[in-house]
N, CA, C and O of each residue as an XYZ file, in Angstrom:
456
protein
N     -13.680      2.733     22.569
C     -13.562      3.082     21.220
C     -13.358      4.624     21.099
O     -12.553      5.114     20.307
N     -14.153      5.362     21.951
C     -14.057      6.835     21.866
C     -12.631      7.243     22.377
O     -12.014      8.155     21.826
N     -12.120      6.547     23.443
C     -10.835      6.876     23.988
C      -9.729      6.621     22.952
O      -8.829      7.439     22.764
N      -9.827      5.471     22.294
C      -8.852      5.136     21.231
C      -8.892      6.201     20.163
O      -7.845      6.662     19.710
N     -10.088      6.604     19.748
C     -10.209      7.587     18.684
C      -9.557      8.946     19.069
O      -8.868      9.595     18.281
N      -9.825      9.313     20.313
C      -9.266     10.547     20.880
C      -7.727     10.487     20.954
O      -7.026     11.439     20.609
N      -7.246      9.345     21.412
C      -5.814      9.235     21.560
C      -5.140      9.200     20.149
O      -4.067      9.772     19.957
N      -5.782      8.532     19.193
C      -5.289      8.546     17.849
C      -5.288      9.917     17.189
O      -4.313     10.296     16.541
N      -6.393     10.671     17.355
C      -6.409     11.967     16.748
C      -5.380     12.900     17.492
O      -4.762     13.733     16.829
N      -5.192     12.795     18.760
C      -4.156     13.557     19.313
C      -2.760     13.224     18.850
O      -1.934     14.113     18.643
N      -2.489     11.905     18.682
C      -1.230     11.475     18.109
C      -1.017     11.992     16.774
O       0.081     12.469     16.486
N      -2.023     11.942     15.873
C      -1.887     12.499     14.505
C      -1.605     13.963     14.544
O      -0.711     14.437     13.842
N      -2.356     14.717     15.363
C      -2.149     16.174     15.438
C      -0.772     16.520     15.974
O      -0.218     17.547     15.580
N      -0.207     15.730     16.834
C       1.128     16.040     17.297
C       2.197     15.711     16.274
O       3.245     16.356     16.260
N       1.976     14.766     15.451
C       2.949     14.400     14.474
C       2.806     15.298     13.227
O       3.786     15.583     12.537
N       1.542     15.743     12.952
C       1.292     16.623     11.762
C       1.538     18.042     12.155
O       0.570     18.782     12.330
N       2.751     18.475     12.306
C       3.077     19.818     12.705
C       4.072     20.500     11.747
O       5.061     19.861     11.390
N       3.895     21.618     11.356
C       2.803     22.556     11.710
C       1.535     22.260     10.923
O       1.611     21.888      9.752
N       0.366     22.420     11.548
C      -0.878     22.133     11.037
C      -1.581     23.467     10.654
O      -1.855     24.260     11.554
N      -1.859     23.725      9.473
C      -2.469     24.948      9.006
C      -3.871     25.084      9.592
O      -4.598     24.092      9.653
N      -4.259     26.230     10.009
C      -5.580     26.578     10.496
C      -6.489     26.589      9.172
O      -6.023     26.395      8.049
N      -7.832     26.836      9.437
C      -8.796     26.730      8.320
C      -8.489     27.910      7.286
O      -8.543     27.713      6.072
N      -8.184     29.071      7.807
C      -7.882     30.221      6.853
C      -6.648     29.922      6.021
O      -6.666     30.139      4.810
N      -5.549     29.420      6.644
C      -4.322     29.164      5.866
C      -4.550     28.037      4.916
O      -4.084     28.065      3.777
N      -5.305     26.986      5.401
C      -5.543     25.792      4.495
C      -6.255     26.285      3.274
O      -5.884     25.894      2.167
N      -7.292     27.153      3.411
C      -7.994     27.604      2.164
C      -7.014     28.363      1.211
O      -7.045     28.196     -0.008
N      -6.140     29.211      1.843
C      -5.243     29.953      0.946
C      -4.252     29.030      0.233
O      -3.939     29.208     -0.944
N      -3.771     28.041      0.987
C      -2.823     27.126      0.452
C      -3.499     26.220     -0.737
O      -2.902     25.980     -1.786
N      -4.716     25.785     -0.464
C      -5.392     24.992     -1.495
C      -5.709     25.817     -2.662
O      -5.654     25.301     -3.779
N      -6.048     27.097     -2.512
C      -6.386     27.981     -3.642
C      -5.025     28.254     -4.455
O      -5.015     28.344     -5.683
N      -3.929     28.371     -3.688
C      -2.661     28.625     -4.431
C      -2.255     27.411     -5.285
O      -1.797     27.555     -6.418
N      -2.448     26.148     -4.676
C      -2.060     24.963     -5.381
C      -2.950     24.880     -6.651
O      -2.474     24.564     -7.741
N      -4.254     25.174     -6.467
C      -5.170     24.990     -7.568
C      -4.831     26.068     -8.721
O      -4.898     25.781     -9.917
N      -4.485     27.249     -8.268
C      -4.229     28.290     -9.291
C      -2.813     28.133     -9.922
O      -2.624     28.511    -11.078
N      -1.864     27.606     -9.213
C      -0.486     27.487     -9.755
C      -0.309     26.583    -10.816
O       0.451     26.853    -11.746
N      -1.014     25.418    -10.751
C      -0.887     24.373    -11.754
C       0.593     23.929    -11.841
O       0.931     23.204    -12.777
N       1.423     24.297    -10.984
C       2.826     23.894    -10.925
C       3.007     23.028     -9.713
O       3.700     23.430     -8.779
N       2.431     21.885     -9.685
C       2.569     21.002     -8.554
C       2.844     19.633     -8.977
O       2.531     19.272    -10.111
N       3.411     18.839     -8.139
C       3.776     17.476     -8.396
C       3.224     16.590     -7.266
O       3.272     16.978     -6.099
N       2.711     15.427     -7.601
C       2.340     14.514     -6.600
C       3.514     13.716     -6.019
O       3.399     13.019     -5.010
N       4.580     13.850     -6.674
C       5.876     13.157     -6.244
C       6.766     14.123     -5.534
O       7.783     14.575     -6.060
N       6.347     14.448     -4.271
C       7.070     15.432     -3.489
C       8.531     15.041     -3.273
O       9.405     15.908     -3.255
N       8.790     13.805     -3.115
C      10.212     13.432     -2.837
C      11.067     13.818     -3.989
O      12.121     14.416     -3.772
N      10.685     13.515     -5.232
C      11.461     13.794     -6.401
C      11.692     15.288     -6.526
O      12.818     15.697     -6.812
N      10.668     16.135     -6.324
C      10.861     17.527     -6.429
C      11.816     18.110     -5.396
O      12.630     18.990     -5.679
N      11.674     17.564     -4.159
C      12.600     18.049     -3.132
C      14.050     17.645     -3.506
O      14.971     18.458     -3.420
N      14.221     16.426     -3.904
C      15.571     15.989     -4.335
C      16.173     16.709     -5.520
O      17.384     16.911     -5.617
N      15.262     17.097     -6.435
C      15.746     17.775     -7.635
C      15.997     19.301     -7.399
O      16.584     19.978     -8.243
N      15.537     19.812     -6.235
C      15.716     21.240     -5.909
C      14.732     22.127     -6.594
O      14.997     23.324     -6.705
N      13.588     21.623     -7.075
C      12.637     22.469     -7.730
C      11.351     22.702     -6.912
O      10.394     23.305     -7.399
N      11.353     22.222     -5.686
C      10.154     22.451     -4.835
C      10.240     23.804     -4.109
O      11.239     24.139     -3.472
N       9.127     24.572     -4.239
C       8.980     25.829     -3.595
C       8.492     25.569     -2.105
O       9.047     26.090     -1.137
N       7.465     24.764     -2.019
C       7.002     24.297     -0.692
C       6.166     23.005     -0.828
O       5.650     22.677     -1.897
N       6.064     22.321      0.266
C       5.410     21.019      0.294
C       4.208     21.093      1.185
O       4.243     21.714      2.247
N       3.141     20.458      0.752
C       1.866     20.353      1.565
C       1.502     18.936      1.735
O       1.423     18.188      0.760
N       1.270     18.529      2.975
C       0.952     17.164      3.276
C      -0.455     17.116      4.034
O      -0.894     18.095      4.637
N      -1.099     15.936      3.953
C      -2.387     15.743      4.563
C      -2.234     15.102      5.895
O      -1.648     14.025      6.008
N      -2.766     15.764      6.948
C      -2.687     15.255      8.293
C      -3.569     14.039      8.513
O      -3.371     13.322      9.494
N      -4.510     13.784      7.664
C      -5.411     12.566      7.784
C      -4.940     11.401      6.920
O      -5.716     10.479      6.669
N      -3.728     11.417      6.473
C      -3.217     10.209      5.792
C      -3.359      9.061      6.704
O      -3.042      9.171      7.888
N      -3.849      7.896      6.179
C      -4.182      6.772      7.006
C      -2.936      6.273      7.758
O      -3.045      5.914      8.930
N      -1.795      6.242      7.136
C      -0.554      5.952      7.904
C       0.331      7.130      7.696
O       1.064      7.245      6.714
N       0.232      8.038      8.701
C       0.920      9.295      8.555
C       2.480      9.040      8.496
O       3.217      9.808      7.877
N       2.924      7.991      9.130
C       4.353      7.740      9.091
C       4.929      7.555      7.707
O       6.135      7.738      7.541
N       4.156      7.209      6.716
C       4.696      7.062      5.399
C       5.168      8.365      4.686
O       5.947      8.356      3.733
N       4.620      9.492      5.237
C       5.112     10.807      4.730
C       5.884     11.584      5.674
O       6.279     12.695      5.320
N       6.160     11.133      6.866
C       6.901     11.881      7.885
C       8.353     12.065      7.581
O       9.035     12.784      8.311
N       8.867     11.455      6.543
C      10.210     11.725      6.116
C      10.307     13.054      5.295
O      11.375     13.653      5.177
N       9.147     13.477      4.740
C       9.117     14.701      3.943
C       9.518     15.929      4.736
O      10.321     16.713      4.231
N       9.011     16.155      5.952
C       9.440     17.321      6.709
C      10.987     17.277      6.902
O      11.627     18.321      6.774
N      11.599     16.114      7.204
C      13.040     16.044      7.396
C      13.772     16.392      6.123
O      14.765     17.119      6.141
N      13.275     15.868      5.014
C      13.892     16.215      3.748
C      13.744     17.651      3.372
O      14.667     18.247      2.818
N      12.611     18.222      3.658
C      12.313     19.645      3.458
C      13.210     20.565      4.252
O      13.656     21.610      3.779
N      13.466     20.124      5.519
C      14.356     20.898      6.376
C      15.808     20.813      5.780
O      16.526     21.811      5.719
N      16.177     19.659      5.375
C      17.558     19.409      4.818
C      17.727     20.271      3.557
O      18.803     20.829      3.343
N      16.649     20.395      2.689
C      16.722     21.264      1.506
C      16.264     22.684      1.670
O      16.112     23.415      0.692
N      16.043     23.079      2.902
C      15.460     24.408      3.281
C      14.278     24.744      2.466
O      14.243     25.831      1.889
N      13.255     23.854      2.365
C      12.024     24.010      1.683
C      10.964     23.975      2.728
O      10.886     23.003      3.480
N      10.109     25.024      2.818
C       8.998     25.078      3.816
C       7.981     23.976      3.513
O       7.806     23.552      2.370
N       7.318     23.528      4.586
C       6.255     22.541      4.501
C       5.239     22.830      5.556
O       5.502     23.486      6.564
N       3.963     22.272      5.266
C       2.881     22.407      6.133
C       1.872     21.299      5.911
O       1.748     20.750      4.817
N       1.144     20.982      6.993
C       0.100     19.974      6.915
C      -1.266     20.663      6.798
O      -1.506     21.680      7.449
N      -2.147     20.117      5.980
C      -3.539     20.505      5.985
C      -4.375     19.284      6.435
O      -3.933     18.135      6.397
N      -5.594     19.609      6.857
C      -6.384     18.559      7.529
C      -6.910     17.444      6.575
O      -7.117     16.312      7.013
N      -7.113     17.747      5.348
C      -7.871     16.785      4.520
C      -7.120     16.382      3.223
O      -6.723     17.220      2.414
N      -6.955     15.064      3.079
C      -6.327     14.575      1.818
C      -7.370     14.720      0.657
O      -6.992     14.884     -0.503
N      -8.627     14.660      0.985
C      -9.611     14.803     -0.147
C      -9.548     16.309     -0.644
O      -9.557     16.517     -1.857
N      -9.493     17.219      0.129
C      -9.357     18.655     -0.234
C      -8.056     18.831     -0.962
O      -8.034     19.525     -1.978
N      -6.966     18.248     -0.509
C      -5.722     18.429     -1.197
C      -5.731     17.741     -2.625
O      -5.107     18.225     -3.569
N      -6.428     16.658     -2.713
C      -6.626     16.032     -4.021
C      -7.418     16.907     -4.977
O      -7.057     17.038     -6.147
N      -8.505     17.511     -4.482
C      -9.316     18.420     -5.292
C      -8.501     19.581     -5.784
O      -8.599     19.968     -6.948
N      -7.667     20.161     -4.880
C      -6.861     21.270     -5.216
C      -5.794     21.006     -6.252
O      -5.389     21.899     -6.996
N      -5.329     19.717     -6.287
C      -4.442     19.226     -7.330
C      -5.128     18.770     -8.547
O      -4.458     18.328     -9.480
N      -6.452     18.844     -8.616
C      -7.161     18.600     -9.803
C      -7.409     17.174    -10.088
O      -7.595     16.785    -11.241
N      -7.417     16.329     -8.996
C      -7.695     14.885     -9.203
C      -8.948     14.517     -8.320
O      -9.307     15.224     -7.378
N      -9.528     13.459     -8.667
C     -10.704     13.011     -7.885
C     -10.413     12.099     -6.711
O     -11.288     11.695     -5.946
N      -9.106     11.798     -6.618
C      -8.680     10.864     -5.552
C      -7.986     11.641     -4.414
O      -7.510     12.755     -4.634
N      -7.928     11.073     -3.230
C      -7.162     11.761     -2.114
C      -5.663     11.841     -2.474
O      -5.090     10.933     -3.076
N      -5.052     13.000     -2.064
C      -3.604     13.124     -2.277
C      -3.035     13.378     -0.801
O      -3.521     14.230     -0.057
N      -1.986     12.579     -0.460
C      -1.405     12.826      0.848
C      -0.275     13.813      0.891
O       0.029     14.377      1.943
N       0.340     14.023     -0.228
C       1.460     15.019     -0.297
C       1.569     15.595     -1.708
O       1.367     14.886     -2.694
N       1.885     16.857     -1.791
C       2.232     17.446     -3.121
C       3.235     18.543     -2.903
O       3.403     19.057     -1.797
N       3.871     18.876     -3.938
C       4.885     19.958     -3.928
C       4.644     20.968     -4.950
O       4.513     20.640     -6.129
N       4.573     22.287     -4.528
C       4.485     23.268     -5.570
C       5.869     23.564     -6.079
O       6.790     23.774     -5.291
N       6.026     23.585     -7.338
C       7.360     23.617     -8.041
C       7.660     24.895     -8.718
O       6.762     25.656     -9.079
N       8.945     25.140     -8.898
C       9.297     26.304     -9.652
C       9.123     26.105    -11.145
O       9.229     24.962    -11.589
N       8.870     27.097    -11.939
C       8.714     26.970    -13.312
C       9.022     28.321    -13.942
O       8.574     29.366    -13.469
N       9.785     28.274    -15.004
C      10.217     29.587    -15.607
C       8.941     30.404    -15.955
O       7.978     29.888    -16.522
N       8.987     31.627    -15.607
C       7.907     32.534    -15.889
C       6.732     32.458    -14.936
O       5.684     33.053    -15.187
N       6.897     31.746    -13.866
C       5.926     31.501    -12.861
C       5.650     32.843    -12.133
O       6.569     33.635    -11.925
N       4.416     33.083    -11.760
C       3.966     34.226    -10.971
C       4.098     34.038     -9.521
O       3.786     34.943     -8.748
N       4.574     32.834     -9.090
C       4.731     32.532     -7.723
C       5.927     33.194     -7.164
O       7.009     33.057     -7.735
N       5.806     33.951     -6.017
C       6.925     34.687     -5.481
C       7.381     33.899     -4.272
O       6.577     33.377     -3.499
N       8.754     33.825     -4.126
C       9.340     33.055     -2.995
C       9.108     33.756     -1.613
O       9.535     33.239     -0.580
């Protein structure tokens, strides 16, 4: 059981790249919370060209369901990063449920700098 858990954690960490460290995670989550310009539908914002950057949760139960987002982000030249906790990402997005991906979006008059 311990071996399976270790192998699984190593697999998740290798797929969830780049993974933000604790300091960067705190800054990202604070930025998401302050910006109020985020969408839970990261795919739509990437396709519409309004995504500034995408944040994904490395602890998503089936990480494979969001692994197309980094490819889409690269295609659209939108930066992306993984954070460790879907619960923390959900709180930063202002919801009580876990969030596995969100996209900070552009908005006219936004204080967010590229």
